[in-house]
N, C-alpha and C positions, 0 to 999 in steps of 0.2 A: 258193968254197964258196956255191953258187948257195940263195939262201934258198927254199923249196917253199913257194907260197899258196896255198891251197883255193877252191874256193865254196862255200856255205853248205852246203850238202846234205856235201860229202866233209868238211866243217866238223866236223855232227854227226858222222860215223861215226866221225872222228880223236878228238873228244872220249871218244865212250861205251866206244874199244877203250882207249883209252889210259888214259885216268881213270877212266871208269866215270859218265861223268857227262851225264848222258840229256836230252840235248838239241835239241829240235827245226828242222830251218835257221824256222820259223817264227816259231820261238820267237826266233832269231838274231833275222832280221829287225825281230821288236818293238827284241831291245834295242840292236839300232841305231839306233835310229828316237826310242828312248827313252831312253836310255845307262845302264847297270851294264852292256854284253858284254865281248867281248873287242871287243880295236884294231882294223880293217883299211883296208884300203888302198883305191880307186875302179880299177877299170881301166872309163873310158867310168862307167857303170855300173852297172858287176856288181862286188860285194864280195868280196877277196880276203882269204881272213886265213893272214898268218904262223902258222908253224905256233911259233914265241916268245912271237907272241903268246897264242899254243892256251895254250900253256904254261902265261902267266904268269898268265892272267883262270884256266884253272882250280886251281892252288898258290893265287894267295888266294882261294878262293873255299872253300880246305875249311879246317877246321879242322885240330887239334891235336891230337894224339892224347890216344883218353880211358882212361879207367878204369868211370868210372859218366854212365851216362844224367844223373845229377842234376848235373854239373859244368854250369859254363859253358853258356846257349850260346855255338852258333861263331857268328851271323849280330851277338852283341853287339860283338864285339870291335869294329865298325866301328861305331857307334854314336856320334859327335862328344858327347861327354858336355859340352863347354862351350852344347851350346846350350839356354837353356829352356826349356821350354811355356810357350805361351799365355797367356795368364787366359783364361779360360771368358768367351762371350762373353756380352752380358747377355740371357734368355730369355724373354719375356710367359710367365702362364702360357695355358693351354686360353681360348679363348673371348675373352681379353684382346688387342687388338691392341696393338701393340708398342708405340705411343705414350701412351697412354694410362696403361701400366703404366709406362713410366720417369716422366711427369708425377707418381705415383704414390708413386714410388718416392724422388721431389723435394721431397714435400711433408714436411711435421712430423708429431710423432702429435697437433696442434692444428687441422690440414687447414693449416697460414698455411706458405710456404715459409720453410727455412730460412737464416739469414746466413751465410754461412761461418763455422757450426760455435753461432753466437751465436740466444742467443734473442732475441723478440723483443718 
């Protein structure tokens, strides 16, 4: 059994007809550059998408059946919950340069620099 490999335009039509997923060839091209799209092979410079890879990608993008729109969103299943959000970076107030704001933040209430939390 031979594997059918489709060019981007045909892959776009295949996804629309079989899965109802409307992705333009330009979107598939962008996903090929940045990641997140179906896997493909190259014939010289021409990307070819095996139908089995298009099917696997489409299935991975679709959520399970829902009975309500208030149920958990489909994309939240793919979020890696082990990644901790970064702490917000220091932001100086408007009109104050960052170096001055950081220096003021390090000073104690009496205008002197605090030494490891000890009073001078």
